[in-house]
mmCIF entry with sequence, helices, sheets and N, C-alpha, C, O atoms, coordinates in Angstrom:
data_MODEL
# 
_entry.id   MODEL 
# 
_entity.id                         1 
_entity.type                       polymer 
_entity.pdbx_number_of_molecules   1 
# 
_entity_poly.entity_id                      1 
_entity_poly.type                           'polypeptide(L)' 
_entity_poly.nstd_linkage                   no 
_entity_poly.nstd_monomer                   no 
_entity_poly.pdbx_seq_one_letter_code       
;(UNK)(UNK)(UNK)(UNK)(UNK)(UNK)(UNK)(UNK)(UNK)(UNK)(UNK)(UNK)(UNK)(UNK)(UNK)(UNK)
(UNK)(UNK)(UNK)(UNK)(UNK)(UNK)(UNK)(UNK)(UNK)(UNK)(UNK)(UNK)(UNK)(UNK)(UNK)(UNK)
(UNK)(UNK)(UNK)
;
_entity_poly.pdbx_seq_one_letter_code_can   XXXXXXXXXXXXXXXXXXXXXXXXXXXXXXXXXXX 
_entity_poly.pdbx_strand_id                 A 
# 
loop_
_entity_poly_seq.entity_id 
_entity_poly_seq.num 
_entity_poly_seq.mon_id 
_entity_poly_seq.hetero 
1 1  UNK n 
1 2  UNK n 
1 3  UNK n 
1 4  UNK n 
1 5  UNK n 
1 6  UNK n 
1 7  UNK n 
1 8  UNK n 
1 9  UNK n 
1 10 UNK n 
1 11 UNK n 
1 12 UNK n 
1 13 UNK n 
1 14 UNK n 
1 15 UNK n 
1 16 UNK n 
1 17 UNK n 
1 18 UNK n 
1 19 UNK n 
1 20 UNK n 
1 21 UNK n 
1 22 UNK n 
1 23 UNK n 
1 24 UNK n 
1 25 UNK n 
1 26 UNK n 
1 27 UNK n 
1 28 UNK n 
1 29 UNK n 
1 30 UNK n 
1 31 UNK n 
1 32 UNK n 
1 33 UNK n 
1 34 UNK n 
1 35 UNK n 
# 
_struct_asym.id          A 
_struct_asym.entity_id   1 
# 
loop_
_struct_conf.conf_type_id 
_struct_conf.id 
_struct_conf.pdbx_PDB_helix_id 
_struct_conf.beg_label_comp_id 
_struct_conf.beg_label_asym_id 
_struct_conf.beg_label_seq_id 
_struct_conf.pdbx_beg_PDB_ins_code 
_struct_conf.end_label_comp_id 
_struct_conf.end_label_asym_id 
_struct_conf.end_label_seq_id 
_struct_conf.pdbx_end_PDB_ins_code 
_struct_conf.beg_auth_comp_id 
_struct_conf.beg_auth_asym_id 
_struct_conf.beg_auth_seq_id 
_struct_conf.end_auth_comp_id 
_struct_conf.end_auth_asym_id 
_struct_conf.end_auth_seq_id 
_struct_conf.pdbx_PDB_helix_class 
_struct_conf.details 
_struct_conf.pdbx_PDB_helix_length 
HELX_P HELX_P1 AA1 UNK A 2  ? UNK A 14 ? UNK A 2  UNK A 14 1 ? 13 
HELX_P HELX_P2 AA2 UNK A 15 ? UNK A 17 ? UNK A 15 UNK A 17 5 ? 3  
HELX_P HELX_P3 AA3 UNK A 20 ? UNK A 34 ? UNK A 20 UNK A 34 1 ? 15 
# 
_struct_conf_type.id          HELX_P 
_struct_conf_type.criteria    ? 
_struct_conf_type.reference   ? 
# 
loop_
_atom_site.group_PDB 
_atom_site.id 
_atom_site.type_symbol 
_atom_site.label_atom_id 
_atom_site.label_alt_id 
_atom_site.label_comp_id 
_atom_site.label_asym_id 
_atom_site.label_entity_id 
_atom_site.label_seq_id 
_atom_site.pdbx_PDB_ins_code 
_atom_site.Cartn_x 
_atom_site.Cartn_y 
_atom_site.Cartn_z 
_atom_site.occupancy 
_atom_site.B_iso_or_equiv 
_atom_site.pdbx_formal_charge 
_atom_site.auth_seq_id 
_atom_site.auth_comp_id 
_atom_site.auth_asym_id 
_atom_site.auth_atom_id 
_atom_site.pdbx_PDB_model_num 
ATOM 1   N N  . UNK A 1 1  ? -68.523 25.909 -33.410 1.00 0.00 ? 1  UNK A N  1 
ATOM 2   C CA . UNK A 1 1  ? -68.531 24.611 -32.752 1.00 0.00 ? 1  UNK A CA 1 
ATOM 3   C C  . UNK A 1 1  ? -67.228 23.864 -33.025 1.00 0.00 ? 1  UNK A C  1 
ATOM 4   O O  . UNK A 1 1  ? -66.653 23.253 -32.125 1.00 0.00 ? 1  UNK A O  1 
ATOM 5   N N  . UNK A 1 2  ? -66.773 23.919 -34.263 1.00 0.00 ? 2  UNK A N  1 
ATOM 6   C CA . UNK A 1 2  ? -65.503 23.270 -34.590 1.00 0.00 ? 2  UNK A CA 1 
ATOM 7   C C  . UNK A 1 2  ? -64.356 23.923 -33.821 1.00 0.00 ? 2  UNK A C  1 
ATOM 8   O O  . UNK A 1 2  ? -63.441 23.243 -33.358 1.00 0.00 ? 2  UNK A O  1 
ATOM 9   N N  . UNK A 1 3  ? -64.416 25.245 -33.691 1.00 0.00 ? 3  UNK A N  1 
ATOM 10  C CA . UNK A 1 3  ? -63.388 25.957 -32.940 1.00 0.00 ? 3  UNK A CA 1 
ATOM 11  C C  . UNK A 1 3  ? -63.356 25.541 -31.483 1.00 0.00 ? 3  UNK A C  1 
ATOM 12  O O  . UNK A 1 3  ? -62.285 25.407 -30.892 1.00 0.00 ? 3  UNK A O  1 
ATOM 13  N N  . UNK A 1 4  ? -64.531 25.335 -30.903 1.00 0.00 ? 4  UNK A N  1 
ATOM 14  C CA . UNK A 1 4  ? -64.601 24.885 -29.509 1.00 0.00 ? 4  UNK A CA 1 
ATOM 15  C C  . UNK A 1 4  ? -63.968 23.509 -29.362 1.00 0.00 ? 4  UNK A C  1 
ATOM 16  O O  . UNK A 1 4  ? -63.271 23.242 -28.384 1.00 0.00 ? 4  UNK A O  1 
ATOM 17  N N  . UNK A 1 5  ? -64.209 22.645 -30.326 1.00 0.00 ? 5  UNK A N  1 
ATOM 18  C CA . UNK A 1 5  ? -63.613 21.307 -30.287 1.00 0.00 ? 5  UNK A CA 1 
ATOM 19  C C  . UNK A 1 5  ? -62.092 21.382 -30.407 1.00 0.00 ? 5  UNK A C  1 
ATOM 20  O O  . UNK A 1 5  ? -61.375 20.614 -29.766 1.00 0.00 ? 5  UNK A O  1 
ATOM 21  N N  . UNK A 1 6  ? -61.613 22.297 -31.220 1.00 0.00 ? 6  UNK A N  1 
ATOM 22  C CA . UNK A 1 6  ? -60.174 22.501 -31.361 1.00 0.00 ? 6  UNK A CA 1 
ATOM 23  C C  . UNK A 1 6  ? -59.565 22.934 -30.034 1.00 0.00 ? 6  UNK A C  1 
ATOM 24  O O  . UNK A 1 6  ? -58.510 22.440 -29.639 1.00 0.00 ? 6  UNK A O  1 
ATOM 25  N N  . UNK A 1 7  ? -60.228 23.854 -29.352 1.00 0.00 ? 7  UNK A N  1 
ATOM 26  C CA . UNK A 1 7  ? -59.740 24.341 -28.058 1.00 0.00 ? 7  UNK A CA 1 
ATOM 27  C C  . UNK A 1 7  ? -59.728 23.212 -27.034 1.00 0.00 ? 7  UNK A C  1 
ATOM 28  O O  . UNK A 1 7  ? -58.786 23.092 -26.250 1.00 0.00 ? 7  UNK A O  1 
ATOM 29  N N  . UNK A 1 8  ? -60.761 22.391 -27.037 1.00 0.00 ? 8  UNK A N  1 
ATOM 30  C CA . UNK A 1 8  ? -60.817 21.252 -26.110 1.00 0.00 ? 8  UNK A CA 1 
ATOM 31  C C  . UNK A 1 8  ? -59.695 20.264 -26.402 1.00 0.00 ? 8  UNK A C  1 
ATOM 32  O O  . UNK A 1 8  ? -59.073 19.739 -25.479 1.00 0.00 ? 8  UNK A O  1 
ATOM 33  N N  . UNK A 1 9  ? -59.434 20.009 -27.683 1.00 0.00 ? 9  UNK A N  1 
ATOM 34  C CA . UNK A 1 9  ? -58.354 19.095 -28.056 1.00 0.00 ? 9  UNK A CA 1 
ATOM 35  C C  . UNK A 1 9  ? -56.998 19.658 -27.629 1.00 0.00 ? 9  UNK A C  1 
ATOM 36  O O  . UNK A 1 9  ? -56.143 18.922 -27.137 1.00 0.00 ? 9  UNK A O  1 
ATOM 37  N N  . UNK A 1 10 ? -56.807 20.951 -27.817 1.00 0.00 ? 10 UNK A N  1 
ATOM 38  C CA . UNK A 1 10 ? -55.555 21.579 -27.384 1.00 0.00 ? 10 UNK A CA 1 
ATOM 39  C C  . UNK A 1 10 ? -55.384 21.481 -25.874 1.00 0.00 ? 10 UNK A C  1 
ATOM 40  O O  . UNK A 1 10 ? -54.298 21.180 -25.381 1.00 0.00 ? 10 UNK A O  1 
ATOM 41  N N  . UNK A 1 11 ? -56.460 21.737 -25.152 1.00 0.00 ? 11 UNK A N  1 
ATOM 42  C CA . UNK A 1 11 ? -56.403 21.653 -23.691 1.00 0.00 ? 11 UNK A CA 1 
ATOM 43  C C  . UNK A 1 11 ? -56.055 20.236 -23.237 1.00 0.00 ? 11 UNK A C  1 
ATOM 44  O O  . UNK A 1 11 ? -55.274 20.050 -22.304 1.00 0.00 ? 11 UNK A O  1 
ATOM 45  N N  . UNK A 1 12 ? -56.635 19.249 -23.898 1.00 0.00 ? 12 UNK A N  1 
ATOM 46  C CA . UNK A 1 12 ? -56.354 17.861 -23.539 1.00 0.00 ? 12 UNK A CA 1 
ATOM 47  C C  . UNK A 1 12 ? -54.904 17.503 -23.842 1.00 0.00 ? 12 UNK A C  1 
ATOM 48  O O  . UNK A 1 12 ? -54.265 16.782 -23.076 1.00 0.00 ? 12 UNK A O  1 
ATOM 49  N N  . UNK A 1 13 ? -54.384 18.009 -24.962 1.00 0.00 ? 13 UNK A N  1 
ATOM 50  C CA . UNK A 1 13 ? -53.020 17.680 -25.360 1.00 0.00 ? 13 UNK A CA 1 
ATOM 51  C C  . UNK A 1 13 ? -51.982 18.402 -24.493 1.00 0.00 ? 13 UNK A C  1 
ATOM 52  O O  . UNK A 1 13 ? -50.945 17.830 -24.157 1.00 0.00 ? 13 UNK A O  1 
ATOM 53  N N  . UNK A 1 14 ? -52.264 19.652 -24.135 1.00 0.00 ? 14 UNK A N  1 
ATOM 54  C CA . UNK A 1 14 ? -51.275 20.446 -23.411 1.00 0.00 ? 14 UNK A CA 1 
ATOM 55  C C  . UNK A 1 14 ? -51.386 20.313 -21.895 1.00 0.00 ? 14 UNK A C  1 
ATOM 56  O O  . UNK A 1 14 ? -50.428 20.595 -21.175 1.00 0.00 ? 14 UNK A O  1 
ATOM 57  N N  . UNK A 1 15 ? -52.530 19.890 -21.416 1.00 0.00 ? 15 UNK A N  1 
ATOM 58  C CA . UNK A 1 15 ? -52.702 19.704 -19.976 1.00 0.00 ? 15 UNK A CA 1 
ATOM 59  C C  . UNK A 1 15 ? -52.520 20.996 -19.203 1.00 0.00 ? 15 UNK A C  1 
ATOM 60  O O  . UNK A 1 15 ? -53.148 22.007 -19.516 1.00 0.00 ? 15 UNK A O  1 
ATOM 61  N N  . UNK A 1 16 ? -51.660 20.964 -18.193 1.00 0.00 ? 16 UNK A N  1 
ATOM 62  C CA . UNK A 1 16 ? -51.460 22.137 -17.332 1.00 0.00 ? 16 UNK A CA 1 
ATOM 63  C C  . UNK A 1 16 ? -50.800 23.298 -18.059 1.00 0.00 ? 16 UNK A C  1 
ATOM 64  O O  . UNK A 1 16 ? -50.864 24.434 -17.589 1.00 0.00 ? 16 UNK A O  1 
ATOM 65  N N  . UNK A 1 17 ? -50.165 23.034 -19.198 1.00 0.00 ? 17 UNK A N  1 
ATOM 66  C CA . UNK A 1 17 ? -49.548 24.113 -19.972 1.00 0.00 ? 17 UNK A CA 1 
ATOM 67  C C  . UNK A 1 17 ? -50.586 24.968 -20.682 1.00 0.00 ? 17 UNK A C  1 
ATOM 68  O O  . UNK A 1 17 ? -50.273 26.067 -21.139 1.00 0.00 ? 17 UNK A O  1 
ATOM 69  N N  . UNK A 1 18 ? -51.812 24.482 -20.779 1.00 0.00 ? 18 UNK A N  1 
ATOM 70  C CA . UNK A 1 18 ? -52.891 25.230 -21.426 1.00 0.00 ? 18 UNK A CA 1 
ATOM 71  C C  . UNK A 1 18 ? -53.545 26.121 -20.368 1.00 0.00 ? 18 UNK A C  1 
ATOM 72  O O  . UNK A 1 18 ? -54.505 25.720 -19.710 1.00 0.00 ? 18 UNK A O  1 
ATOM 73  N N  . UNK A 1 19 ? -53.015 27.322 -20.217 1.00 0.00 ? 19 UNK A N  1 
ATOM 74  C CA . UNK A 1 19 ? -53.464 28.232 -19.165 1.00 0.00 ? 19 UNK A CA 1 
ATOM 75  C C  . UNK A 1 19 ? -54.747 28.949 -19.556 1.00 0.00 ? 19 UNK A C  1 
ATOM 76  O O  . UNK A 1 19 ? -55.204 28.858 -20.695 1.00 0.00 ? 19 UNK A O  1 
ATOM 77  N N  . UNK A 1 20 ? -55.309 29.651 -18.612 1.00 0.00 ? 20 UNK A N  1 
ATOM 78  C CA . UNK A 1 20 ? -56.519 30.430 -18.858 1.00 0.00 ? 20 UNK A CA 1 
ATOM 79  C C  . UNK A 1 20 ? -56.225 31.521 -19.892 1.00 0.00 ? 20 UNK A C  1 
ATOM 80  O O  . UNK A 1 20 ? -57.090 31.868 -20.697 1.00 0.00 ? 20 UNK A O  1 
ATOM 81  N N  . UNK A 1 21 ? -55.003 32.060 -19.866 1.00 0.00 ? 21 UNK A N  1 
ATOM 82  C CA . UNK A 1 21 ? -54.615 33.075 -20.838 1.00 0.00 ? 21 UNK A CA 1 
ATOM 83  C C  . UNK A 1 21 ? -54.536 32.472 -22.238 1.00 0.00 ? 21 UNK A C  1 
ATOM 84  O O  . UNK A 1 21 ? -54.957 33.094 -23.213 1.00 0.00 ? 21 UNK A O  1 
ATOM 85  N N  . UNK A 1 22 ? -53.999 31.264 -22.332 1.00 0.00 ? 22 UNK A N  1 
ATOM 86  C CA . UNK A 1 22 ? -53.929 30.587 -23.625 1.00 0.00 ? 22 UNK A CA 1 
ATOM 87  C C  . UNK A 1 22 ? -55.329 30.290 -24.151 1.00 0.00 ? 22 UNK A C  1 
ATOM 88  O O  . UNK A 1 22 ? -55.592 30.436 -25.345 1.00 0.00 ? 22 UNK A O  1 
ATOM 89  N N  . UNK A 1 23 ? -56.210 29.880 -23.275 1.00 0.00 ? 23 UNK A N  1 
ATOM 90  C CA . UNK A 1 23 ? -57.587 29.604 -23.684 1.00 0.00 ? 23 UNK A CA 1 
ATOM 91  C C  . UNK A 1 23 ? -58.249 30.873 -24.207 1.00 0.00 ? 23 UNK A C  1 
ATOM 92  O O  . UNK A 1 23 ? -58.926 30.843 -25.235 1.00 0.00 ? 23 UNK A O  1 
ATOM 93  N N  . UNK A 1 24 ? -58.058 31.974 -23.514 1.00 0.00 ? 24 UNK A N  1 
ATOM 94  C CA . UNK A 1 24 ? -58.647 33.247 -23.947 1.00 0.00 ? 24 UNK A CA 1 
ATOM 95  C C  . UNK A 1 24 ? -58.112 33.656 -25.310 1.00 0.00 ? 24 UNK A C  1 
ATOM 96  O O  . UNK A 1 24 ? -58.868 34.125 -26.160 1.00 0.00 ? 24 UNK A O  1 
ATOM 97  N N  . UNK A 1 25 ? -56.816 33.480 -25.521 1.00 0.00 ? 25 UNK A N  1 
ATOM 98  C CA . UNK A 1 25 ? -56.217 33.841 -26.804 1.00 0.00 ? 25 UNK A CA 1 
ATOM 99  C C  . UNK A 1 25 ? -56.768 32.977 -27.931 1.00 0.00 ? 25 UNK A C  1 
ATOM 100 O O  . UNK A 1 25 ? -57.090 33.492 -29.002 1.00 0.00 ? 25 UNK A O  1 
ATOM 101 N N  . UNK A 1 26 ? -56.881 31.678 -27.704 1.00 0.00 ? 26 UNK A N  1 
ATOM 102 C CA . UNK A 1 26 ? -57.413 30.779 -28.725 1.00 0.00 ? 26 UNK A CA 1 
ATOM 103 C C  . UNK A 1 26 ? -58.871 31.084 -29.021 1.00 0.00 ? 26 UNK A C  1 
ATOM 104 O O  . UNK A 1 26 ? -59.286 31.052 -30.180 1.00 0.00 ? 26 UNK A O  1 
ATOM 105 N N  . UNK A 1 27 ? -59.657 31.381 -27.985 1.00 0.00 ? 27 UNK A N  1 
ATOM 106 C CA . UNK A 1 27 ? -61.066 31.695 -28.201 1.00 0.00 ? 27 UNK A CA 1 
ATOM 107 C C  . UNK A 1 27 ? -61.213 32.977 -29.001 1.00 0.00 ? 27 UNK A C  1 
ATOM 108 O O  . UNK A 1 27 ? -62.104 33.090 -29.843 1.00 0.00 ? 27 UNK A O  1 
ATOM 109 N N  . UNK A 1 28 ? -60.344 33.942 -28.741 1.00 0.00 ? 28 UNK A N  1 
ATOM 110 C CA . UNK A 1 28 ? -60.376 35.191 -29.506 1.00 0.00 ? 28 UNK A CA 1 
ATOM 111 C C  . UNK A 1 28 ? -60.044 34.911 -30.972 1.00 0.00 ? 28 UNK A C  1 
ATOM 112 O O  . UNK A 1 28 ? -60.712 35.422 -31.871 1.00 0.00 ? 28 UNK A O  1 
ATOM 113 N N  . UNK A 1 29 ? -59.016 34.102 -31.209 1.00 0.00 ? 29 UNK A N  1 
ATOM 114 C CA . UNK A 1 29 ? -58.629 33.753 -32.576 1.00 0.00 ? 29 UNK A CA 1 
ATOM 115 C C  . UNK A 1 29 ? -59.751 33.015 -33.298 1.00 0.00 ? 29 UNK A C  1 
ATOM 116 O O  . UNK A 1 29 ? -60.061 33.327 -34.448 1.00 0.00 ? 29 UNK A O  1 
ATOM 117 N N  . UNK A 1 30 ? -60.351 32.052 -32.638 1.00 0.00 ? 30 UNK A N  1 
ATOM 118 C CA . UNK A 1 30 ? -61.443 31.285 -33.243 1.00 0.00 ? 30 UNK A CA 1 
ATOM 119 C C  . UNK A 1 30 ? -62.620 32.207 -33.560 1.00 0.00 ? 30 UNK A C  1 
ATOM 120 O O  . UNK A 1 30 ? -63.270 32.050 -34.593 1.00 0.00 ? 30 UNK A O  1 
ATOM 121 N N  . UNK A 1 31 ? -62.893 33.163 -32.680 1.00 0.00 ? 31 UNK A N  1 
ATOM 122 C CA . UNK A 1 31 ? -63.971 34.107 -32.914 1.00 0.00 ? 31 UNK A CA 1 
ATOM 123 C C  . UNK A 1 31 ? -63.736 34.963 -34.142 1.00 0.00 ? 31 UNK A C  1 
ATOM 124 O O  . UNK A 1 31 ? -64.666 35.247 -34.897 1.00 0.00 ? 31 UNK A O  1 
ATOM 125 N N  . UNK A 1 32 ? -62.487 35.375 -34.344 1.00 0.00 ? 32 UNK A N  1 
ATOM 126 C CA . UNK A 1 32 ? -62.144 36.190 -35.515 1.00 0.00 ? 32 UNK A CA 1 
ATOM 127 C C  . UNK A 1 32 ? -62.242 35.359 -36.786 1.00 0.00 ? 32 UNK A C  1 
ATOM 128 O O  . UNK A 1 32 ? -62.777 35.826 -37.792 1.00 0.00 ? 32 UNK A O  1 
ATOM 129 N N  . UNK A 1 33 ? -61.737 34.145 -36.752 1.00 0.00 ? 33 UNK A N  1 
ATOM 130 C CA . UNK A 1 33 ? -61.753 33.283 -37.933 1.00 0.00 ? 33 UNK A CA 1 
ATOM 131 C C  . UNK A 1 33 ? -63.182 32.902 -38.305 1.00 0.00 ? 33 UNK A C  1 
ATOM 132 O O  . UNK A 1 33 ? -63.520 32.839 -39.487 1.00 0.00 ? 33 UNK A O  1 
ATOM 133 N N  . UNK A 1 34 ? -64.015 32.651 -37.310 1.00 0.00 ? 34 UNK A N  1 
ATOM 134 C CA . UNK A 1 34 ? -65.389 32.218 -37.562 1.00 0.00 ? 34 UNK A CA 1 
ATOM 135 C C  . UNK A 1 34 ? -66.269 33.366 -38.070 1.00 0.00 ? 34 UNK A C  1 
ATOM 136 O O  . UNK A 1 34 ? -67.294 33.128 -38.710 1.00 0.00 ? 34 UNK A O  1 
ATOM 137 N N  . UNK A 1 35 ? -65.873 34.591 -37.788 1.00 0.00 ? 35 UNK A N  1 
ATOM 138 C CA . UNK A 1 35 ? -66.705 35.749 -38.176 1.00 0.00 ? 35 UNK A CA 1 
ATOM 139 C C  . UNK A 1 35 ? -66.581 36.099 -39.649 1.00 0.00 ? 35 UNK A C  1 
ATOM 140 O O  . UNK A 1 35 ? -67.218 37.044 -40.114 1.00 0.00 ? 35 UNK A O  1 
# 
């Protein structure tokens, strides 16, 4: 849940620079860290 909030904050801060590829990479990283 904290990781999802981090991704949302990054998306809000980066705007259009936060691409779908960047989101996928961050979600993968958060998944590894949370496991």
